N, C-alpha and C positions, 0 to 999 in steps of 0.2 A: 387550503388557501381560501376557498369560498367562505368557510366559517370565520377566518381571520378578517376577511374584508367585511363580512356582515357585522361582526363585532365593532370594527372600526367605524362603519357607517352609523351604527346605533349610537356610539359615543359621540360622534360628531353632531348627530342630530340633537342630542341632549344639550349641546352647547350652541345651538343655532342662534344667529343674530336676529334682532327684530326685523319684521317684514320690511323689505326694501333695502336693508343695510347690506353693504358689501363686506363679505367675510373672506379672509385670507387664511387658508388652512395649510400648515406646513409641518415638516417633520425632519428629524435626524435620529441617529441611533441611541443617543443618550438623553436622560431627563434633565429638566430644570432642577437645581439643587436647593436653593433657598431664596426667599424674598428679601432677606436682610442685605442691605446694600454694601455692607463692609465685611461680610462673613466668608465669602468665597470668590476669589479672583480667578474665574474660569470662563472659557469662551461662550458657551451657550448661556450660562448664567448672566454674564455681562450683556450679551446680545439682547436678551429679554429685559433685563433689569434697566438698561439705559433708556428703555421706552416708557418706563413709569417713574424712574428716578433720574433726574438730570444732574449735570455737573456745571461748574462755572463756565466751562468752555466745551465746545464740541469740535467735530472734524468735518471738513467738506469732502467732496468726491476725491480729492487728491491727498487726503489725510492731513491737510493743513489745519492748524488750530484756528477756530473762529469763535466769536462771542456766543454765549448761551445765557445762563443765568447771570453772568457778568457781562455788561455791555462794553466795558473798556477796562484797561489797567495800565499802570505805569510803575516804573522803578523809581522810588523816591530817593534812595541812596543805595550804597553797595549792598546793604542787607535788609532793605525795607521795600515792600511792594504794596501798592494800593489798588484794590479792586472796587469798581463801581457796579452796583447790582441793578438788575432790571426791576423797574417799578411796575406795580399792577399785577404781579404774578401771585397766584394762589395755589395752595396745595389742593389735592383732590377732595379734601373734606371742607374746603372753602376758607380755611384760615390763610392769612397773608404770609408770603415769604419775606423774611427779613434777614438782616445780618446775623441775628442770633442763631438762625438755623445753619448758616455757613460756619460760624465759629464752633457750634456744637458738632456738626458733621465732621469737620477736620479733626477736632480733638477726639471724637469717637473713633475715627479711622486710625488714630495713633495708639489705641489701647491694645493690650496684649492679645486679645482674642480676635483682633482684626486681621484679615488676610491681605489688607492693603497698607499695613503700617510700613512696609518697605518703601513705599512712595510717600505716605503721609508724614513719616518722621522727617523727611528731607524738606517738606513744605515749611515747617517751622511753627512759630507761635502766632495764631490769629487773634485779632482783637477787634471789637466792634467800635467804629467811630460814630456812626449813626445808623438809622434803619437800613440805609442803602449803601453803606461804605464799610469795607473791611480792610484792615491793614494787616500785613503778614510780616513778621520779623523772621527772616530766614537764618539758619544756623551759621551761614557764611555766604559769600558771594554765590549766586545760584544761576548758572548759565541756562539751565533747562527747567526752571521753576514751573513754567506753563505745562510742561510734559507731566510733572508730578501732579499738579492741580487737576489735570485732565482725567486722572484716574479716580478721583474721589466723588462719589455720588452724594447728593444733598438730600437729607431727610428732615422732617419737621421735628424740631426740638420738643414742642409741646406734646405732640402725638407720641413720640418715643418715651418721654417721661411718664405720660399717662398710662402707657401699656407696659411699663417695666422693661423698656428696651434701651436703657441708657448706655449699655455696652453691647458690642456685637455678639451674636450667637457664637458659641464655642463649637464650631463645626467639627473639628477633628475628634472631639469627644461626644459627638452626636447629640448635643444639646438641642432641645426643641423649645422655641420661644414664640411669643406672639408675633414678633417682627420677622420670624422665619417663614410665617405662613400668611402674613398680611402686609400691606404696604400703603403708604400715603405719600406719594411724590408730587412733582409738578409737571410730569412729562406729558407727551402727546397722547398717551394711552393710560387708562386706569387698570390697575391690577384687580381682576374680578375673582378668579379662583385658581387653585392648583390642586389637582388630584395626583399625587405622586405615581409615576409610571403610567398615567392615563392621559391627562391633558392639562394644559395651562391656558387660561383665557384672559385676554386683555380687550378692553373696549375703548374706543376713541373718547378723548377728553374734549368736550365741546367748548371748554373754557381755556384751552391751552393758549398761552401767549403767542406761540408760533403761528397760529391761524391769522392773527392780525398782521404778522410780519411776512406772510406769504411763504412760510417754510413748509407747510403741509402740501407737498406737490402730488401726492398720491390720492387714492380714493378709498382706502381700506378703513372700514368702521369697526371691524372686530378681527382680532388675531386669535387663532386657535392653534396652539402648538401641541403636537402629538408625538411623543417619543415612540419609535417603532424599531426594536432591536433587529429584527430579521430583515436582511437586505431584500429578500424576495418579496416579502409582504409590503415593505416600504415602497418599493418600486411599482408593485402591482397596484397599490393605492393611487400612485401618481398617474400611471397610464390609464387607469379606469376613471380618473376624474374625482376620486374621493378626497384627494388633497391636491394642492396647487403647486407645491414647491418642496424639493428635498435638498437640504444643505450638503449632504454627504452621499451622493449616489455611489454605489460600488464601482470601482474602476473597471472591473471586468465587463460591466454592462454599458460602458460609455459608447463604444462603437455601435452597438445595437440601438441604443437610445437616440443616437444622432440620425438614425433612419426611421424613427417612429413619427408618425403623423401627428401624434398627440403631445409630443414632448420636445422641448428645445434645451440644448446644452449651452451654458454660459461658463466660460472657464478662464483662468488666469493664475499666475503664481501667487502663493500666499506668503505673507510677511511672517513666516514662522520657521524655526529650526527644530527638527526632531533630533534628539540626542539621548545618550545613555548617561545616567547619573550613577555614581559608585560610592558606597558608604565608606568614608575614609577616616572617620573619627574614632570609632570604638577600638579598643585594644584586641577584642575578640569579635570576629564577624558573625552575625546571625546567619542562619540558613546555609551553613557550609560544613564540609567534612574536615576542614582545617580547625584544629583545636588550639586554644591558647594564644592565637594571634590573628591578625587581620591581613590576609594576603593583598587586599586592595590598597593598603598603605604603601606597598612596594611599587615604585614606578615601573619596574620591569614587568610586573603582572598587568598593570594598566596598559602598557605598550603592547603586551602580548594579546590582550583582548582586542585592542584596536587593530593589530595586524591580522587578526583572524577574520575580520569582517570584510566581506566583498560588497561594498556599497553599490557597485555597478550591477551586480547580480540582483540585489534588492530592487534597484531601479527598474531593471528589465523584467524580472520574473514576478515580483510581488507588487510593485507599483505600476506595472504596465506602461512604463515610460513617464508616468505622471509624478516625477520627483526630480529634483536637481541636487545631486550629491554635493556636499560642501564640507570643508574642513574648518569652517568658521562658526563661532557661536553667535555671531551678529547677523540678524536678519538682513535681507537684501536691500531694503530701502534706506538703511542708515548710511552715513557718510564715510565710515572708515571701519575696517579695511574693506577691500573689494569682496563681493559675495562669491567670487570664483576662487577664493583662496584654497589651495590644495590641502589635502589631509596631512596631518603632522606625522603620521606613521603609515607608510604604504602597506597595501594588502600583501601579505607574505606569510602564509601558514607555517612554512619551515622556520622562519625567523620567530614566529610566535612560540613554536615548540621550544626553540633554543632559549628564548627569554624566560619561559616558564622553568626550564631546567636550571638556568642560572639563578633564578629566584628561589630554588629549592623544591620545585614541583615537577620533577622529571616525568611523573605519571599524571600530571595535572591534578585537579581537585574537583569536588562537587560544590555547587552553589545554586542559588535561586535567582530567577529573573522575574520581577514583578511588572505586570503590564495591565493597562486598561484594555477592555475589549469593546468599548463603545465611545472612545474619545477622539483618537487621531485616525487619519485615513489608513485603513488596513493595519491598525495597531497589532491585533492578534497575529496576523500573518507575518508581520515584520518580526515579532518576537519568536515565532516558530522558526523562521529562517535563521535568526541569530543563534538560537539554541543549537541548530544543526551545524552552523559554522563553528561555534565554540567547541562542540563535541569533536570536531575533526582535529583540533589541536590539544585535546585532552581535558578540556573543562566541561564537565557534564552538568548541564543546567536543567533544573526542574522549573516549569513555568507556573507562575501564580497569576491567573487571569481573572480580573475582577471588573465589575461595572464601575463607572467613573466615581460614584459617590464613595464606595468602599475603598477604591484605589487611592483617591486623594487623602482619605483619612489615614491610611497606612503610610503614605508618603509624609504627611504632616507629623506623624508620630515616629518617623525614622525607623519604621518596622519593615526593613528590606535589606537586601545585599546590593542588588543592582536593579535599576528600574528604567523603563522607557519614559521619556519626558518630552515636552514641547514648550517652546517659549517664542513669543512674537506678538501677533495681533497688531495693535495700533502703534507701538513704539517706533519712532522715527529717529532715535538718537541712541548711540551705543551705551550711553549712561544708564538707560533703562534695562540693559542686560547686565552691565558690570556690577552695579550696586546690589540689585535684588538676587542675582543668580550666581555671581562669581566672587563676591566679597565673602569673607568669613561671617558666620552667624554671630551677631553681636547682641541679640536680644532687644535691640532698639529699632529694628527695621531692616538694616543692611543684612544681606545674606538670608533673608526669610525664605527664598526659593533656592538656596544652595542646599539642596536636600542631601547631598553627599557629605556635607559638613566638613569639607576640606578647609584648611586654614593656612594661609601663606602671608606672613607679615609684610613682605615686600610687595606682593600683589595688592594687599589692602592699602598700602601707602600710595601706590600709583592710582588706585581707584579714588581714594579720598582726595588726592591732589587734583584729579580731573574734575571732581564734583564742584570745586570752587575756582577753577581756572577760567577766567573770562576771555583770555586771548584764544581765539579759535584754533590757530596753528599749534600753539603750545598744548592746548587741551587735546587735540587730535593725536599729537605725539605721545602724550601720556597714556591715552586709551590704547594706542597701538602697542606700546610696551606692555601694558597689562594683558592684552589679548594674546600677545606672543608668549608671555609667561604661562598663560593657561594652556596654550598649545604644547609648549616644551615639556610641561609637567603632566600632560594628559589628565588634567583634573576632570574633564568630561570627554565624551566621545561623540562629536557631531556626526550625524548620519546624512541627512538631506533636508532640503526645503520642500514642503508639500506643494504640489500644483493642484489647485482646488477647482474641480468642476462642480457647478451647480446644475441641477435638473429642474426645469420649470415647465408647467403646463403651458402649451401654446395659447397666446392671447393674454398671458400675464406678463407684466413688465417689472423687472428687477434690475438693480445696478450692482454689478460685481465690484467689490473692493478688495485690495490685497490684504486687509486685516481680517478677511472672511466674515465681515460684519454686514448683516442685512439690515439696511435702514428702511423700516416699515413705512415711514412717512413719504417715501419715494415710490412705493409699490402701487401698481395699478392692476386691478382685476376687471374682467369683463362685466 
């Protein structure tokens, strides 16, 4: 432990801020993945990325969409929106921000290697009217266009073209590009350096437009992000004062930390659902003892797996009460349906065994469960518990536990049988779950996060109808029908919503948000 802390202290010293500057040092278990703003839609990556790459809109403390690089917008007609851009904004290299950068960034985010095309495709076709006006022609009426726009980070067109970054990094195939290790945004912090598995450093942008607008409420001059896989080492660094903040303190330590004179716990529910995705497209399933067919294509098998899971035991024993079991794929802050929706298949191991026998597997079968070991709260422990529960009904599961980078690459390549997944963050509308996660994969953006690759034409019809329905009541009814179809067919297995505690050194001020997003411009350090 002493050696680990000494190494951590040395690394932090190397990234020391200029004399007199306020440095905010923080940690979680997984590393930053890429500086390319359109290559990887992942929590830690977005958290850091949003501080050097901005979007046309931002979110306030209540997750309401507010102006950012766009100062205002209006709907010109049913399928046309106009965005007015902020004047006097410059990229970190000093070049001016214009409409050309917005058009380039939206079109770049729509390219095949983009991990954001599921949203960008629904934005539509952007065009420049003048230096500070962009018009967007949407594919149809778009009741939640601002939600889609809010996902797309803006980068410099000139910089990207100069450095061979006209298209996003192909993350799933481990492509290494200039834009994956360097950045030139407009945000409140500048990207300084990234040493994989060691640290990422950002420094305050003295030319940020938000300083003029009074948006920089904190006092942090430098951000040092340090991934620390070991729970014990991460928390020892916080208690000793080597770091200031931990995004993911181990749940088993929360009660002890609440009594620590050096640490304060800030907690609240996260806008994220943890669930199981099952590969339902291939005719023969990978990583299974079943040959010549895919057992997960059989509804009875999916029902059996669901019936084998005791989510209350996971809540009590694995999550230490820090989860809210749910049968819904929709995060809690969205309008429909209610977050308390009961599970579609009750916990019943006897019924699970019966369903497996009816499906032709009276002795069960063997398969694999792919899990990250540094992404979600207690992810490895959740998967270990699931494996034991499946074994009790005859499904023998081998665990494939991987760090987040390798995990997401395998998910993107559909190289799994079953895997743990999470979806949520900032989305405040069911449409940002339905299209990306529950629509069939169409290669154009919809279904990009439907990793199980299930396809249901009627479900697709309902989702597409909801995407263009401007009447709120009719749209809500369409979305409820779609979500009920997902439940009935057990296309996914929702487990719970995370309750996210943050651990912060006393004297440091942070604001907890349900999207688990730490806004650095609000942070204050002594």
